[in-house]
PyMOL Python script that loads the backbone (N, CA, C, O; Angstrom):
from pymol import cmd

cmd.read_pdbstr("""\
ATOM      1  N   MET A   1      26.630 -16.408  -7.928  1.00  0.00           N
ATOM      2  CA  MET A   1      25.943 -15.135  -7.793  1.00  0.00           C
ATOM      3  C   MET A   1      25.133 -14.887  -9.067  1.00  0.00           C
ATOM      4  O   MET A   1      25.575 -15.200 -10.172  1.00  0.00           O
ATOM      5  N   VAL A   2      23.940 -14.318  -8.888  1.00  0.00           N
ATOM      6  CA  VAL A   2      23.093 -13.938 -10.014  1.00  0.00           C
ATOM      7  C   VAL A   2      22.936 -12.429 -10.026  1.00  0.00           C
ATOM      8  O   VAL A   2      23.121 -11.763  -9.008  1.00  0.00           O
ATOM      9  N   VAL A   3      22.593 -11.899 -11.189  1.00  0.00           N
ATOM     10  CA  VAL A   3      22.313 -10.473 -11.336  1.00  0.00           C
ATOM     11  C   VAL A   3      20.993 -10.357 -12.076  1.00  0.00           C
ATOM     12  O   VAL A   3      20.824 -10.926 -13.155  1.00  0.00           O
ATOM     13  N   ILE A   4      20.050  -9.612 -11.490  1.00  0.00           N
ATOM     14  CA  ILE A   4      18.788  -9.347 -12.175  1.00  0.00           C
ATOM     15  C   ILE A   4      18.552  -7.847 -12.195  1.00  0.00           C
ATOM     16  O   ILE A   4      19.028  -7.120 -11.324  1.00  0.00           O
ATOM     17  N   GLU A   5      17.818  -7.397 -13.191  1.00  0.00           N
ATOM     18  CA  GLU A   5      17.445  -5.992 -13.302  1.00  0.00           C
ATOM     19  C   GLU A   5      15.949  -5.906 -13.499  1.00  0.00           C
ATOM     20  O   GLU A   5      15.372  -6.683 -14.258  1.00  0.00           O
ATOM     21  N   GLY A   6      15.320  -4.966 -12.821  1.00  0.00           N
ATOM     22  CA  GLY A   6      13.889  -4.773 -12.975  1.00  0.00           C
ATOM     23  C   GLY A   6      13.398  -3.636 -12.107  1.00  0.00           C
ATOM     24  O   GLY A   6      14.181  -2.940 -11.462  1.00  0.00           O
ATOM     25  N   MET A   7      12.077  -3.457 -12.102  1.00  0.00           N
ATOM     26  CA  MET A   7      11.451  -2.378 -11.351  1.00  0.00           C
ATOM     27  C   MET A   7      11.044  -2.864  -9.963  1.00  0.00           C
ATOM     28  O   MET A   7      10.541  -3.978  -9.810  1.00  0.00           O
ATOM     29  N   ILE A   8      11.261  -2.034  -8.967  1.00  0.00           N
ATOM     30  CA  ILE A   8      10.828  -2.352  -7.610  1.00  0.00           C
ATOM     31  C   ILE A   8       9.319  -2.147  -7.545  1.00  0.00           C
ATOM     32  O   ILE A   8       8.827  -1.026  -7.674  1.00  0.00           O
ATOM     33  N   GLU A   9       8.585  -3.254  -7.340  1.00  0.00           N
ATOM     34  CA  GLU A   9       7.119  -3.205  -7.289  1.00  0.00           C
ATOM     35  C   GLU A   9       6.609  -2.858  -5.901  1.00  0.00           C
ATOM     36  O   GLU A   9       5.713  -2.028  -5.746  1.00  0.00           O
ATOM     37  N   THR A  10       7.184  -3.497  -4.899  1.00  0.00           N
ATOM     38  CA  THR A  10       6.750  -3.374  -3.508  1.00  0.00           C
ATOM     39  C   THR A  10       7.997  -3.343  -2.651  1.00  0.00           C
ATOM     40  O   THR A  10       9.016  -3.948  -2.987  1.00  0.00           O
ATOM     41  N   GLU A  11       7.904  -2.618  -1.518  1.00  0.00           N
ATOM     42  CA  GLU A  11       9.079  -2.525  -0.648  1.00  0.00           C
ATOM     43  C   GLU A  11       8.655  -2.475   0.807  1.00  0.00           C
ATOM     44  O   GLU A  11       7.639  -1.870   1.152  1.00  0.00           O
ATOM     45  N   CYS A  12       9.432  -3.108   1.646  1.00  0.00           N
ATOM     46  CA  CYS A  12       9.244  -3.050   3.092  1.00  0.00           C
ATOM     47  C   CYS A  12       9.378  -1.591   3.543  1.00  0.00           C
ATOM     48  O   CYS A  12      10.252  -0.881   3.044  1.00  0.00           O
ATOM     49  N   PRO A  13       8.537  -1.126   4.475  1.00  0.00           N
ATOM     50  CA  PRO A  13       8.646   0.261   4.943  1.00  0.00           C
ATOM     51  C   PRO A  13      10.032   0.623   5.486  1.00  0.00           C
ATOM     52  O   PRO A  13      10.444   1.780   5.408  1.00  0.00           O
ATOM     53  N   SER A  14      10.753  -0.363   6.034  1.00  0.00           N
ATOM     54  CA  SER A  14      12.090  -0.067   6.551  1.00  0.00           C
ATOM     55  C   SER A  14      13.191  -0.361   5.536  1.00  0.00           C
ATOM     56  O   SER A  14      14.369  -0.161   5.831  1.00  0.00           O
ATOM     57  N   GLY A  15      12.819  -0.839   4.331  1.00  0.00           N
ATOM     58  CA  GLY A  15      13.790  -1.054   3.258  1.00  0.00           C
ATOM     59  C   GLY A  15      14.601  -2.324   3.353  1.00  0.00           C
ATOM     60  O   GLY A  15      15.664  -2.426   2.740  1.00  0.00           O
ATOM     61  N   CYS A  16      14.113  -3.315   4.122  1.00  0.00           N
ATOM     62  CA  CYS A  16      14.905  -4.543   4.307  1.00  0.00           C
ATOM     63  C   CYS A  16      14.570  -5.642   3.300  1.00  0.00           C
ATOM     64  O   CYS A  16      15.311  -6.620   3.200  1.00  0.00           O
ATOM     65  N   TRP A  17      13.483  -5.507   2.557  1.00  0.00           N
ATOM     66  CA  TRP A  17      13.145  -6.442   1.483  1.00  0.00           C
ATOM     67  C   TRP A  17      12.340  -5.704   0.429  1.00  0.00           C
ATOM     68  O   TRP A  17      11.785  -4.637   0.695  1.00  0.00           O
ATOM     69  N   PHE A  18      12.277  -6.279  -0.777  1.00  0.00           N
ATOM     70  CA  PHE A  18      11.457  -5.709  -1.835  1.00  0.00           C
ATOM     71  C   PHE A  18      11.161  -6.779  -2.867  1.00  0.00           C
ATOM     72  O   PHE A  18      11.778  -7.844  -2.869  1.00  0.00           O
ATOM     73  N   ILE A  19      10.226  -6.492  -3.733  1.00  0.00           N
ATOM     74  CA  ILE A  19       9.888  -7.384  -4.834  1.00  0.00           C
ATOM     75  C   ILE A  19      10.253  -6.667  -6.117  1.00  0.00           C
ATOM     76  O   ILE A  19       9.843  -5.528  -6.340  1.00  0.00           O
ATOM     77  N   VAL A  20      11.029  -7.339  -6.964  1.00  0.00           N
ATOM     78  CA  VAL A  20      11.468  -6.749  -8.225  1.00  0.00           C
ATOM     79  C   VAL A  20      10.844  -7.531  -9.382  1.00  0.00           C
ATOM     80  O   VAL A  20      10.757  -8.758  -9.343  1.00  0.00           O
ATOM     81  N   ASN A  21      10.411  -6.798 -10.412  1.00  0.00           N
ATOM     82  CA  ASN A  21       9.803  -7.400 -11.598  1.00  0.00           C
ATOM     83  C   ASN A  21      10.688  -7.087 -12.790  1.00  0.00           C
ATOM     84  O   ASN A  21      10.965  -5.924 -13.085  1.00  0.00           O
ATOM     85  N   ASP A  22      11.135  -8.147 -13.481  1.00  0.00           N
ATOM     86  CA  ASP A  22      12.023  -7.960 -14.637  1.00  0.00           C
ATOM     87  C   ASP A  22      11.314  -8.213 -15.959  1.00  0.00           C
ATOM     88  O   ASP A  22      11.975  -8.492 -16.960  1.00  0.00           O
ATOM     89  N   ALA A  23       9.992  -8.123 -15.991  1.00  0.00           N
ATOM     90  CA  ALA A  23       9.141  -8.315 -17.172  1.00  0.00           C
ATOM     91  C   ALA A  23       8.924  -9.790 -17.503  1.00  0.00           C
ATOM     92  O   ALA A  23       8.060 -10.109 -18.320  1.00  0.00           O
ATOM     93  N   THR A  24       9.694 -10.705 -16.882  1.00  0.00           N
ATOM     94  CA  THR A  24       9.409 -12.135 -17.042  1.00  0.00           C
ATOM     95  C   THR A  24       8.715 -12.669 -15.799  1.00  0.00           C
ATOM     96  O   THR A  24       8.197 -13.785 -15.794  1.00  0.00           O
ATOM     97  N   GLY A  25       8.710 -11.857 -14.742  1.00  0.00           N
ATOM     98  CA  GLY A  25       8.080 -12.256 -13.491  1.00  0.00           C
ATOM     99  C   GLY A  25       8.623 -11.443 -12.337  1.00  0.00           C
ATOM    100  O   GLY A  25       9.479 -10.575 -12.511  1.00  0.00           O
ATOM    101  N   SER A  26       8.111 -11.738 -11.154  1.00  0.00           N
ATOM    102  CA  SER A  26       8.512 -11.024  -9.944  1.00  0.00           C
ATOM    103  C   SER A  26       9.212 -11.975  -8.990  1.00  0.00           C
ATOM    104  O   SER A  26       8.906 -13.167  -8.946  1.00  0.00           O
ATOM    105  N   ILE A  27      10.165 -11.431  -8.217  1.00  0.00           N
ATOM    106  CA  ILE A  27      10.865 -12.247  -7.226  1.00  0.00           C
ATOM    107  C   ILE A  27      11.131 -11.405  -5.981  1.00  0.00           C
ATOM    108  O   ILE A  27      11.420 -10.211  -6.061  1.00  0.00           O
ATOM    109  N   TYR A  28      11.026 -12.058  -4.843  1.00  0.00           N
ATOM    110  CA  TYR A  28      11.267 -11.448  -3.538  1.00  0.00           C
ATOM    111  C   TYR A  28      12.776 -11.349  -3.315  1.00  0.00           C
ATOM    112  O   TYR A  28      13.515 -12.305  -3.551  1.00  0.00           O
ATOM    113  N   VAL A  29      13.219 -10.177  -2.857  1.00  0.00           N
ATOM    114  CA  VAL A  29      14.639  -9.952  -2.569  1.00  0.00           C
ATOM    115  C   VAL A  29      14.764  -9.552  -1.102  1.00  0.00           C
ATOM    116  O   VAL A  29      14.197  -8.543  -0.683  1.00  0.00           O
ATOM    117  N   ASP A  30      15.498 -10.333  -0.327  1.00  0.00           N
ATOM    118  CA  ASP A  30      15.720 -10.054   1.089  1.00  0.00           C
ATOM    119  C   ASP A  30      17.153  -9.551   1.248  1.00  0.00           C
ATOM    120  O   ASP A  30      18.101 -10.255   0.900  1.00  0.00           O
ATOM    121  N   ILE A  31      17.313  -8.332   1.775  1.00  0.00           N
ATOM    122  CA  ILE A  31      18.665  -7.793   1.965  1.00  0.00           C
ATOM    123  C   ILE A  31      19.046  -7.690   3.442  1.00  0.00           C
ATOM    124  O   ILE A  31      20.191  -7.379   3.768  1.00  0.00           O
ATOM    125  N   LEU A  32      18.094  -7.951   4.330  1.00  0.00           N
ATOM    126  CA  LEU A  32      18.391  -7.888   5.760  1.00  0.00           C
ATOM    127  C   LEU A  32      19.506  -8.858   6.169  1.00  0.00           C
ATOM    128  O   LEU A  32      20.345  -8.481   6.987  1.00  0.00           O
ATOM    129  N   PRO A  33      19.557 -10.104   5.634  1.00  0.00           N
ATOM    130  CA  PRO A  33      20.666 -10.991   6.014  1.00  0.00           C
ATOM    131  C   PRO A  33      22.043 -10.426   5.651  1.00  0.00           C
ATOM    132  O   PRO A  33      23.048 -10.840   6.228  1.00  0.00           O
ATOM    133  N   SER A  34      22.101  -9.496   4.711  1.00  0.00           N
ATOM    134  CA  SER A  34      23.368  -8.882   4.307  1.00  0.00           C
ATOM    135  C   SER A  34      23.645  -7.592   5.070  1.00  0.00           C
ATOM    136  O   SER A  34      24.613  -6.888   4.784  1.00  0.00           O
ATOM    137  N   ASN A  35      22.783  -7.287   6.049  1.00  0.00           N
ATOM    138  CA  ASN A  35      22.974  -6.151   6.964  1.00  0.00           C
ATOM    139  C   ASN A  35      22.970  -4.785   6.296  1.00  0.00           C
ATOM    140  O   ASN A  35      23.765  -3.918   6.658  1.00  0.00           O
ATOM    141  N   PHE A  36      22.080  -4.582   5.324  1.00  0.00           N
ATOM    142  CA  PHE A  36      21.887  -3.237   4.785  1.00  0.00           C
ATOM    143  C   PHE A  36      20.438  -3.077   4.364  1.00  0.00           C
ATOM    144  O   PHE A  36      19.714  -4.061   4.212  1.00  0.00           O
ATOM    145  N   VAL A  37      20.020  -1.845   4.177  1.00  0.00           N
ATOM    146  CA  VAL A  37      18.671  -1.522   3.723  1.00  0.00           C
ATOM    147  C   VAL A  37      18.784  -0.499   2.598  1.00  0.00           C
ATOM    148  O   VAL A  37      19.842   0.090   2.379  1.00  0.00           O
ATOM    149  N   ILE A  38      17.669  -0.299   1.885  1.00  0.00           N
ATOM    150  CA  ILE A  38      17.628   0.717   0.833  1.00  0.00           C
ATOM    151  C   ILE A  38      16.546   1.730   1.176  1.00  0.00           C
ATOM    152  O   ILE A  38      15.617   1.406   1.916  1.00  0.00           O
ATOM    153  N   PRO A  39      16.643   2.950   0.655  1.00  0.00           N
ATOM    154  CA  PRO A  39      15.580   3.932   0.872  1.00  0.00           C
ATOM    155  C   PRO A  39      14.334   3.537   0.072  1.00  0.00           C
ATOM    156  O   PRO A  39      14.390   2.637  -0.766  1.00  0.00           O
ATOM    157  N   GLN A  40      13.229   4.205   0.332  1.00  0.00           N
ATOM    158  CA  GLN A  40      11.991   3.933  -0.400  1.00  0.00           C
ATOM    159  C   GLN A  40      12.187   4.290  -1.871  1.00  0.00           C
ATOM    160  O   GLN A  40      12.376   5.457  -2.215  1.00  0.00           O
ATOM    161  N   GLU A  41      12.139   3.282  -2.730  1.00  0.00           N
ATOM    162  CA  GLU A  41      12.428   3.458  -4.155  1.00  0.00           C
ATOM    163  C   GLU A  41      11.393   2.762  -5.040  1.00  0.00           C
ATOM    164  O   GLU A  41      11.702   2.404  -6.177  1.00  0.00           O
ATOM    165  N   ARG A  42      10.164   2.565  -4.537  1.00  0.00           N
ATOM    166  CA  ARG A  42       9.136   1.887  -5.325  1.00  0.00           C
ATOM    167  C   ARG A  42       8.971   2.569  -6.678  1.00  0.00           C
ATOM    168  O   ARG A  42       8.892   3.795  -6.762  1.00  0.00           O
ATOM    169  N   GLY A  43       8.917   1.752  -7.747  1.00  0.00           N
ATOM    170  CA  GLY A  43       8.764   2.273  -9.097  1.00  0.00           C
ATOM    171  C   GLY A  43      10.076   2.536  -9.810  1.00  0.00           C
ATOM    172  O   GLY A  43      10.088   2.792 -11.014  1.00  0.00           O
ATOM    173  N   GLU A  44      11.182   2.476  -9.082  1.00  0.00           N
ATOM    174  CA  GLU A  44      12.502   2.710  -9.678  1.00  0.00           C
ATOM    175  C   GLU A  44      13.088   1.400 -10.209  1.00  0.00           C
ATOM    176  O   GLU A  44      12.729   0.316  -9.750  1.00  0.00           O
ATOM    177  N   ASP A  45      13.989   1.517 -11.175  1.00  0.00           N
ATOM    178  CA  ASP A  45      14.703   0.352 -11.685  1.00  0.00           C
ATOM    179  C   ASP A  45      15.868   0.027 -10.758  1.00  0.00           C
ATOM    180  O   ASP A  45      16.545   0.920 -10.250  1.00  0.00           O
ATOM    181  N   ALA A  46      16.086  -1.260 -10.547  1.00  0.00           N
ATOM    182  CA  ALA A  46      17.163  -1.711  -9.666  1.00  0.00           C
ATOM    183  C   ALA A  46      17.928  -2.849 -10.323  1.00  0.00           C
ATOM    184  O   ALA A  46      17.368  -3.638 -11.084  1.00  0.00           O
ATOM    185  N   LYS A  47      19.210  -2.919 -10.017  1.00  0.00           N
ATOM    186  CA  LYS A  47      20.056  -4.050 -10.413  1.00  0.00           C
ATOM    187  C   LYS A  47      20.442  -4.735  -9.109  1.00  0.00           C
ATOM    188  O   LYS A  47      21.016  -4.115  -8.214  1.00  0.00           O
ATOM    189  N   VAL A  48      20.119  -6.021  -9.013  1.00  0.00           N
ATOM    190  CA  VAL A  48      20.322  -6.773  -7.778  1.00  0.00           C
ATOM    191  C   VAL A  48      21.354  -7.871  -8.002  1.00  0.00           C
ATOM    192  O   VAL A  48      21.247  -8.654  -8.946  1.00  0.00           O
ATOM    193  N   TYR A  49      22.349  -7.920  -7.132  1.00  0.00           N
ATOM    194  CA  TYR A  49      23.360  -8.975  -7.133  1.00  0.00           C
ATOM    195  C   TYR A  49      23.104  -9.823  -5.892  1.00  0.00           C
ATOM    196  O   TYR A  49      23.001  -9.291  -4.787  1.00  0.00           O
ATOM    197  N   GLY A  50      23.003 -11.129  -6.068  1.00  0.00           N
ATOM    198  CA  GLY A  50      22.744 -11.960  -4.901  1.00  0.00           C
ATOM    199  C   GLY A  50      22.753 -13.437  -5.195  1.00  0.00           C
ATOM    200  O   GLY A  50      23.211 -13.888  -6.245  1.00  0.00           O
ATOM    201  N   GLU A  51      22.229 -14.187  -4.225  1.00  0.00           N
ATOM    202  CA  GLU A  51      22.173 -15.639  -4.319  1.00  0.00           C
ATOM    203  C   GLU A  51      20.723 -16.088  -4.308  1.00  0.00           C
ATOM    204  O   GLU A  51      19.918 -15.594  -3.518  1.00  0.00           O
ATOM    205  N   VAL A  52      20.391 -17.026  -5.185  1.00  0.00           N
ATOM    206  CA  VAL A  52      19.049 -17.591  -5.211  1.00  0.00           C
ATOM    207  C   VAL A  52      18.966 -18.689  -4.157  1.00  0.00           C
ATOM    208  O   VAL A  52      19.829 -19.564  -4.083  1.00  0.00           O
ATOM    209  N   VAL A  53      17.917 -18.629  -3.346  1.00  0.00           N
ATOM    210  CA  VAL A  53      17.633 -19.672  -2.365  1.00  0.00           C
ATOM    211  C   VAL A  53      16.166 -20.051  -2.516  1.00  0.00           C
ATOM    212  O   VAL A  53      15.389 -19.312  -3.120  1.00  0.00           O
ATOM    213  N   VAL A  54      15.793 -21.188  -1.973  1.00  0.00           N
ATOM    214  CA  VAL A  54      14.397 -21.621  -1.993  1.00  0.00           C
ATOM    215  C   VAL A  54      13.901 -21.649  -0.557  1.00  0.00           C
ATOM    216  O   VAL A  54      14.488 -22.304   0.303  1.00  0.00           O
ATOM    217  N   LYS A  55      12.797 -20.921  -0.306  1.00  0.00           N
ATOM    218  CA  LYS A  55      12.202 -20.870   1.028  1.00  0.00           C
ATOM    219  C   LYS A  55      10.736 -21.243   0.897  1.00  0.00           C
ATOM    220  O   LYS A  55      10.002 -20.622   0.128  1.00  0.00           O
ATOM    221  N   ASP A  56      10.307 -22.243   1.635  1.00  0.00           N
ATOM    222  CA  ASP A  56       8.927 -22.730   1.579  1.00  0.00           C
ATOM    223  C   ASP A  56       8.511 -23.075   0.155  1.00  0.00           C
ATOM    224  O   ASP A  56       7.359 -22.868  -0.227  1.00  0.00           O
ATOM    225  N   GLY A  57       9.447 -23.601  -0.630  1.00  0.00           N
ATOM    226  CA  GLY A  57       9.156 -24.029  -1.993  1.00  0.00           C
ATOM    227  C   GLY A  57       9.205 -22.941  -3.045  1.00  0.00           C
ATOM    228  O   GLY A  57       9.008 -23.222  -4.227  1.00  0.00           O
ATOM    229  N   ASP A  58       9.466 -21.695  -2.642  1.00  0.00           N
ATOM    230  CA  ASP A  58       9.505 -20.581  -3.589  1.00  0.00           C
ATOM    231  C   ASP A  58      10.919 -20.012  -3.702  1.00  0.00           C
ATOM    232  O   ASP A  58      11.606 -19.857  -2.692  1.00  0.00           O
ATOM    233  N   PRO A  59      11.359 -19.700  -4.930  1.00  0.00           N
ATOM    234  CA  PRO A  59      12.675 -19.077  -5.080  1.00  0.00           C
ATOM    235  C   PRO A  59      12.648 -17.630  -4.599  1.00  0.00           C
ATOM    236  O   PRO A  59      11.637 -16.940  -4.726  1.00  0.00           O
ATOM    237  N   MET A  60      13.752 -17.190  -4.056  1.00  0.00           N
ATOM    238  CA  MET A  60      13.929 -15.798  -3.644  1.00  0.00           C
ATOM    239  C   MET A  60      15.408 -15.487  -3.757  1.00  0.00           C
ATOM    240  O   MET A  60      16.232 -16.378  -3.961  1.00  0.00           O
ATOM    241  N   ILE A  61      15.731 -14.217  -3.621  1.00  0.00           N
ATOM    242  CA  ILE A  61      17.132 -13.795  -3.704  1.00  0.00           C
ATOM    243  C   ILE A  61      17.558 -13.187  -2.378  1.00  0.00           C
ATOM    244  O   ILE A  61      16.855 -12.350  -1.812  1.00  0.00           O
ATOM    245  N   ILE A  62      18.714 -13.613  -1.891  1.00  0.00           N
ATOM    246  CA  ILE A  62      19.375 -12.935  -0.778  1.00  0.00           C
ATOM    247  C   ILE A  62      20.288 -11.911  -1.435  1.00  0.00           C
ATOM    248  O   ILE A  62      21.331 -12.260  -1.988  1.00  0.00           O
ATOM    249  N   GLY A  63      19.892 -10.646  -1.371  1.00  0.00           N
ATOM    250  CA  GLY A  63      20.636  -9.586  -2.040  1.00  0.00           C
ATOM    251  C   GLY A  63      21.939  -9.264  -1.337  1.00  0.00           C
ATOM    252  O   GLY A  63      21.971  -9.093  -0.118  1.00  0.00           O
ATOM    253  N   LYS A  64      23.014  -9.181  -2.106  1.00  0.00           N
ATOM    254  CA  LYS A  64      24.334  -8.826  -1.581  1.00  0.00           C
ATOM    255  C   LYS A  64      24.704  -7.387  -1.929  1.00  0.00           C
ATOM    256  O   LYS A  64      25.477  -6.747  -1.216  1.00  0.00           O
ATOM    257  N   MET A  65      24.144  -6.878  -3.038  1.00  0.00           N
ATOM    258  CA  MET A  65      24.372  -5.501  -3.465  1.00  0.00           C
ATOM    259  C   MET A  65      23.207  -5.085  -4.351  1.00  0.00           C
ATOM    260  O   MET A  65      22.702  -5.880  -5.144  1.00  0.00           O
ATOM    261  N   VAL A  66      22.782  -3.828  -4.208  1.00  0.00           N
ATOM    262  CA  VAL A  66      21.690  -3.290  -5.015  1.00  0.00           C
ATOM    263  C   VAL A  66      22.135  -1.950  -5.581  1.00  0.00           C
ATOM    264  O   VAL A  66      22.666  -1.105  -4.860  1.00  0.00           O
ATOM    265  N   GLN A  67      21.913  -1.766  -6.875  1.00  0.00           N
ATOM    266  CA  GLN A  67      22.224  -0.494  -7.528  1.00  0.00           C
ATOM    267  C   GLN A  67      20.916   0.125  -8.007  1.00  0.00           C
ATOM    268  O   GLN A  67      20.154  -0.500  -8.745  1.00  0.00           O
ATOM    269  N   ILE A  68      20.664   1.372  -7.576  1.00  0.00           N
ATOM    270  CA  ILE A  68      19.456   2.104  -7.954  1.00  0.00           C
ATOM    271  C   ILE A  68      19.869   3.519  -8.335  1.00  0.00           C
ATOM    272  O   ILE A  68      20.475   4.229  -7.532  1.00  0.00           O
ATOM    273  N   SER A  69      19.544   3.927  -9.547  1.00  0.00           N
ATOM    274  CA  SER A  69      19.850   5.289 -10.024  1.00  0.00           C
ATOM    275  C   SER A  69      21.307   5.673  -9.778  1.00  0.00           C
ATOM    276  O   SER A  69      21.590   6.797  -9.363  1.00  0.00           O
ATOM    277  N   GLY A  70      22.223   4.754 -10.028  1.00  0.00           N
ATOM    278  CA  GLY A  70      23.644   5.049  -9.869  1.00  0.00           C
ATOM    279  C   GLY A  70      24.170   4.913  -8.452  1.00  0.00           C
ATOM    280  O   GLY A  70      25.384   4.916  -8.245  1.00  0.00           O
ATOM    281  N   GLU A  71      23.276   4.791  -7.463  1.00  0.00           N
ATOM    282  CA  GLU A  71      23.696   4.613  -6.067  1.00  0.00           C
ATOM    283  C   GLU A  71      23.852   3.126  -5.785  1.00  0.00           C
ATOM    284  O   GLU A  71      23.043   2.315  -6.234  1.00  0.00           O
ATOM    285  N   ILE A  72      24.890   2.773  -5.042  1.00  0.00           N
ATOM    286  CA  ILE A  72      25.138   1.379  -4.684  1.00  0.00           C
ATOM    287  C   ILE A  72      24.915   1.205  -3.187  1.00  0.00           C
ATOM    288  O   ILE A  72      25.427   1.968  -2.369  1.00  0.00           O
ATOM    289  N   TYR A  73      24.134   0.178  -2.853  1.00  0.00           N
ATOM    290  CA  TYR A  73      23.843  -0.164  -1.458  1.00  0.00           C
ATOM    291  C   TYR A  73      24.364  -1.574  -1.213  1.00  0.00           C
ATOM    292  O   TYR A  73      24.094  -2.492  -1.987  1.00  0.00           O
ATOM    293  N   GLN A  74      25.122  -1.734  -0.114  1.00  0.00           N
ATOM    294  CA  GLN A  74      25.642  -3.064   0.243  1.00  0.00           C
ATOM    295  C   GLN A  74      26.053  -3.111   1.692  1.00  0.00           C
ATOM    296  O   GLN A  74      26.513  -4.149   2.169  1.00  0.00           O
TER     297      GLN A  74
END
""", "prot")
cmd.dss("prot")
cmd.show_as("cartoon", "prot")
cmd.util.cbc("prot")
cmd.orient("prot")
């Protein structure tokens, strides 16, 4: 499991995926496989717990838990 922290740059309208930027770069986070979504939180800082996978040659994270402003989503 990996943990990253950064700002939510872009988010799916239904909250099932988002892109987080940790100042070293951006990475796609998919939380739909874990059967949860997050509210619209673009611009907020998030802590993401998950697994790194490679899809179509690009790394991404399958999020298992997301913490935003003290709220935990899983």
